[in-house]
Structures are given as structure tokens and as C-alpha cells.
C-alpha positions in Angstrom: 155.9 83.5 86.0 152.7 85.3 87.1 152.5 88.3 89.3 150.3 89.7 92.1 148.8 92.8 90.4 149.3 95.3 93.2 152.7 94.8 95.0 151.9 97.6 97.4 148.5 96.4 98.4 147.7 96.8 102.1 147.6 93.0 102.4 147.2 90.0 100.2 144.2 88.6 102.0 141.2 88.3 99.7 137.8 89.2 101.0 135.6 86.3 102.1 132.5 85.5 100.1 129.9 88.1 101.0 132.3 90.5 102.6 133.0 94.1 101.4 134.9 94.0 98.1 134.3 90.3 97.5 133.0 88.7 94.2 129.2 88.9 93.9 128.8 90.8 97.1 125.2 91.7 97.6 125.0 95.5 97.8 121.3 95.7 98.1 120.3 97.0 94.7 123.4 95.5 92.9 126.0 92.8 92.9 129.7 93.3 92.8 131.4 91.8 89.7 135.0 91.6 90.9 137.4 91.5 93.8 138.7 94.8 95.3 142.4 94.9 96.2 143.0 98.0 98.4 146.2 100.0 98.1 147.4 103.5 98.4 146.5 105.9 95.6 149.1 105.9 92.9 150.4 102.4 93.7 151.7 100.4 90.7 149.4 97.9 88.9 151.2 95.1 87.1 150.0 92.7 84.5 149.4 89.3 86.1 150.7 87.4 83.1 151.7 87.9 79.4 148.8 89.1 77.3 147.4 91.6 74.9 145.4 94.8 75.8 142.0 94.4 74.2 140.3 97.6 75.4 141.0 100.8 77.4 138.3 103.3 78.6 136.8 105.4 81.3 135.4 103.2 84.2 133.9 105.8 86.6 133.2 109.5 86.1 131.3 112.2 88.0 129.4 112.7 84.7 127.7 109.3 85.6 127.5 109.4 89.4 128.3 112.6 91.3 130.4 111.1 94.0 132.7 109.2 91.6 136.1 110.4 90.4 137.3 109.7 86.9 139.0 106.3 86.8 140.0 104.0 83.9 139.9 100.3 83.0 141.6 98.0 80.6 140.9 94.5 79.5 143.8 92.2 79.0 143.5 88.7 77.4 146.2 86.7 79.1 148.0 83.6 77.9 145.6 81.3 79.6 142.8 82.7 77.4 141.0 84.4 80.3 140.3 88.1 80.2 141.0 90.4 83.2 139.4 93.8 83.6 141.8 95.9 85.7 139.7 98.9 86.8 139.5 102.0 89.0 142.9 103.1 87.7 144.2 106.6 88.1 145.9 106.2 84.7 146.8 103.6 82.1 150.3 103.0 81.0 149.5 100.8 77.9 147.5 101.1 74.8 144.8 99.0 73.0 146.3 96.1 71.0 149.6 96.4 72.9 151.3 93.2 74.0 152.2 93.2 77.7 154.6 91.0 79.7 153.9 89.5 83.1 154.9 92.0 85.8 154.8 95.0 83.4 153.5 98.3 84.7 150.0 98.8 83.2 148.6 101.6 85.4 148.3 103.1 88.8 145.7 102.7 91.6 143.0 105.5 91.5 140.6 106.8 94.1 137.2 105.9 92.9 135.1 108.1 95.2 135.1 111.8 96.0 134.4 111.7 99.7 133.2 115.4 99.7 130.3 114.4 97.4 129.0 111.4 99.4 125.7 112.1 101.0 123.3 110.2 103.3 121.4 109.1 100.2 124.6 107.5 98.7 124.6 103.6 98.8 125.6 102.1 102.1 128.7 100.4 100.6 130.0 103.8 99.3 129.5 105.3 102.7 131.4 102.4 104.3 134.3 102.9 101.8 134.5 106.5 102.9 134.2 105.7 106.6 136.9 102.9 106.4 139.3 105.0 104.3 139.1 102.4 101.5 138.5 104.6 98.5 141.6 103.6 96.5 141.8 100.1 95.0 142.2 97.9 92.0 138.8 96.4 91.0 139.6 93.2 89.2 137.1 91.2 87.2 137.6 87.9 85.3 135.9 86.8 82.1 135.8 83.9 79.6 135.0 86.3 76.8 135.0 90.0 76.4 131.7 91.2 77.9 129.2 93.1 75.8 128.0 96.5 76.8 125.0 96.2 79.2 122.7 98.8 80.6 122.6 96.8 83.9 126.3 97.1 84.5 127.9 100.2 86.0 131.1 100.8 87.9 131.9 97.2 88.7 128.3 96.3 89.6 125.4 94.5 88.0 121.9 95.8 88.9 120.2 92.4 88.4 120.4 89.2 90.4 121.7 87.4 87.4 125.4 86.9 86.9 126.6 87.6 83.3 127.4 84.4 81.5 131.1 85.1 80.8 131.8 86.6 84.2 133.9 84.3 86.5 134.8 84.6 90.1 138.4 85.9 90.2 139.0 84.7 93.8 140.5 81.3 92.9 142.6 82.9 90.1 144.0 85.4 92.6 144.5 82.8 95.3 146.6 80.8 92.8 148.8 83.8 92.4 149.3 84.0 96.2 150.2 80.4 96.5 152.8 80.4 93.7 156.4 81.3 94.5 156.9 84.7 93.0 
């Protein structure tokens, strides 16, 4: 059995291609590498399927971008061999190399932006998140292989027009979760 990763998400409608929070959304100077699932801060994030935690780390930090809060990410290789990056987490409830079960609590939704630090010079999509009250979310990415560190990747975005080779569109993967009887 597989699980929707955010049981308390505002809804289970995935953003349409090109819409805010969609995979490969063009944000002007960057492209979005995942799908955003909006939910209240502190909401549970569950493992979609059985797997193993491959890596845990800091995803966003005001040390990198002044309007960011500290959030965390984790990579989990699931039983189907695909790797999911669960990101923009307030905290992580598992450790590297730990086995996880489908439906297991792995962390909680964080608030990625500090609204008080957003200025007119901040990117448009960041200003819209503040305006729409959509600052807390699970940012979910899907990969064939664990991605290497890249200077053109930051906070869920790639700053080139070229999609990394192992990056997959998670939309179909998430739609399959919604269509299954859970």
C-alpha cells in the first residue's frame, strides 16, 4: 500500500503544467524541480512507500537567501527504485540509512519563507507565495538516481533551462497515489 505524503494537505489537486508549484514551472530566472503540496505548517509528512533514507540535510536557510527560513530535506529510495526528495520540512523524524515503512511519519511541513524579509526585489513567485498565504508546503522531487551536487541548483530550483538527467516529473507518480484506493 502506498500513501499520499501529506494527509492534511489543503487539497489533493496537483498544479497544472506551468502553474505555480508545478513541475518545471518557469520562474523567469529558474525552473522548479518538483511539485509543491500546500498544507498547514507542522502537518505530518508520511513516507509514500517502503524505502531507505539515503540522505538528510538543510534545504533552505537565511544564510543562503535572506527571506528563507531553515528547512530540511531527505532523500528516500523507495521499493520501486525511484528516489523521492521530501523537502521544505520543519523537522525530520528519521535518520540516514534508516528503513522506513509506507505511511510512516518522516517529518513535518515547514514554512519556507520569512514574510517579513520579502522585499520588492524578491522573485515574483516568492512575492506571490506571501500574497497567497502559501508559504508552508512539501516540496517533492522525483529522481532515477541520487542527484549530484550542482551549483545551478538551489532551494528546489535549477538556474538553467536544462533539466538534470536523473530528474523526473513527479506529477504522474503523485496522480497514481491519488487514483489508488488508500
